[in-house]
C-alpha positions in Angstrom: -27.9 -56.3 -47.8 -28.2 -56.7 -43.9 -25.7 -54.5 -41.9 -24.1 -57.5 -39.8 -23.2 -58.8 -43.6 -21.7 -55.5 -44.7 -19.5 -55.3 -40.7 -18.5 -59.2 -41.7 -17.0 -58.4 -45.6 -15.5 -55.0 -44.1 -12.9 -56.7 -41.9 -13.1 -59.7 -44.3 -12.0 -57.6 -47.0 -8.0 -57.2 -47.4 -6.3 -53.7 -46.4 -5.9 -51.2 -48.6 -2.1 -51.0 -49.7 -0.6 -48.0 -48.4 0.7 -46.1 -50.9 4.5 -46.3 -51.9 6.9 -43.6 -50.9 8.9 -42.2 -53.3 10.5 -39.2 -51.7 11.3 -37.2 -48.4 10.6 -33.3 -48.1 13.5 -31.6 -47.5 11.8 -29.4 -45.0 9.3 -31.0 -43.3 10.8 -34.8 -43.4 8.0 -36.6 -44.1 7.2 -38.9 -46.6 6.3 -37.7 -50.2 3.7 -40.9 -51.4 3.0 -42.2 -55.2 1.1 -39.9 -56.7 1.5 -36.8 -54.3 2.8 -33.2 -56.3 5.8 -31.9 -55.1 9.1 -29.6 -55.8 12.2 -30.7 -57.0 14.8 -28.0 -55.6 18.8 -28.0 -55.4 18.1 -28.4 -52.0 16.2 -31.5 -52.4 11.9 -32.1 -52.4 9.7 -29.9 -51.1 6.3 -31.4 -50.5 3.4 -28.9 -51.7 2.1 -28.1 -47.9 5.1 -26.9 -46.6 5.9 -24.5 -49.4 2.0 -23.4 -49.7 2.9 -22.2 -45.8 6.5 -20.7 -47.1 6.8 -16.8 -47.3 9.4 -15.8 -50.0 11.9 -15.1 -46.8 11.2 -18.7 -45.7 11.8 -20.4 -48.6 15.1 -18.5 -49.1 16.8 -20.0 -46.3 15.1 -22.6 -45.5 15.1 -24.4 -49.2 18.0 -21.9 -50.9 20.3 -21.7 -47.4 20.4 -17.8 -48.3 21.1 -15.7 -45.3 19.7 -12.6 -44.6 22.4 -9.8 -44.8 22.2 -6.5 -42.9 23.5 -3.2 -44.8 26.4 -1.4 -43.2 28.2 1.9 -44.6 31.5 1.6 -45.1 
């Protein structure tokens, strides 16, 4: 196949369908598309990219809505 024929075929080809969004990450607000892995938490769906980059403290604060406390002596 000549390079001109390949260019013409690619140009005339139907565009690939975009993946269908099925949810929204509650941390970064990015779409979670069909076929992607994600975590289903009580706070909402969390994409794997967000969870992989989180520390335990960030997870507790951002996803579980927990606050850090300071110990004091009464």
